[in-house]
C-alpha positions in Angstrom: -3.4 26.2 15.7 -2.2 23.6 18.2 -5.3 21.3 18.1 -6.4 21.5 14.5 -8.5 18.8 12.9 -6.8 16.8 10.1 -8.4 14.1 7.9 -6.4 11.1 6.8 -6.9 8.0 4.6 -5.0 4.8 5.4 -2.9 4.1 2.3 -1.0 1.0 3.6 -0.8 -1.2 6.7 2.7 -2.6 7.2 3.0 -4.7 10.3 2.8 -2.5 13.4 2.6 0.7 11.3 0.1 2.4 9.1 0.9 4.9 6.3 -1.5 7.8 6.3 -2.1 10.4 3.6 -3.8 13.8 4.3 -7.2 13.8 2.5 -6.7 17.3 1.3 -3.2 16.7 0.0 -3.2 13.8 -2.5 0.4 14.5 -3.7 1.9 14.9 -0.2 4.2 12.6 1.7 2.8 9.7 3.7 2.8 9.9 7.5 4.0 6.8 9.3 2.0 6.1 12.5 2.2 3.2 15.0 -0.9 1.1 14.9 -1.1 1.2 18.6 -2.1 4.8 18.3 -4.9 4.1 15.8 -8.4 2.4 16.2 -8.2 -1.4 16.0 -10.7 -1.6 13.2 -8.7 0.3 10.5 -8.0 -1.3 7.1 -6.6 0.0 3.9 -8.8 2.8 2.7 -10.2 3.7 6.1 -10.8 7.3 6.8 -9.5 8.8 10.1 -10.0 12.1 11.9 -7.1 13.4 14.0 -8.2 15.9 16.7 -7.0 16.6 20.2 -4.0 14.2 19.7 -6.3 11.2 19.0 -7.3 9.3 15.8 -10.9 8.4 15.3 -12.4 6.2 12.6 -14.9 8.0 10.4 
């Protein structure tokens, strides 16, 4: 499905990038995302919803 909903947790913030892990895949690889694409209020441990090509803080 093109526009599926995916839930992430912020594992690490490293300068202009954040490392995200899928909430339903604890052993999976981290996804590196530019912080400019994420809500400003994120911090380590924040939960995000990715839907329709946008990240939203839960």
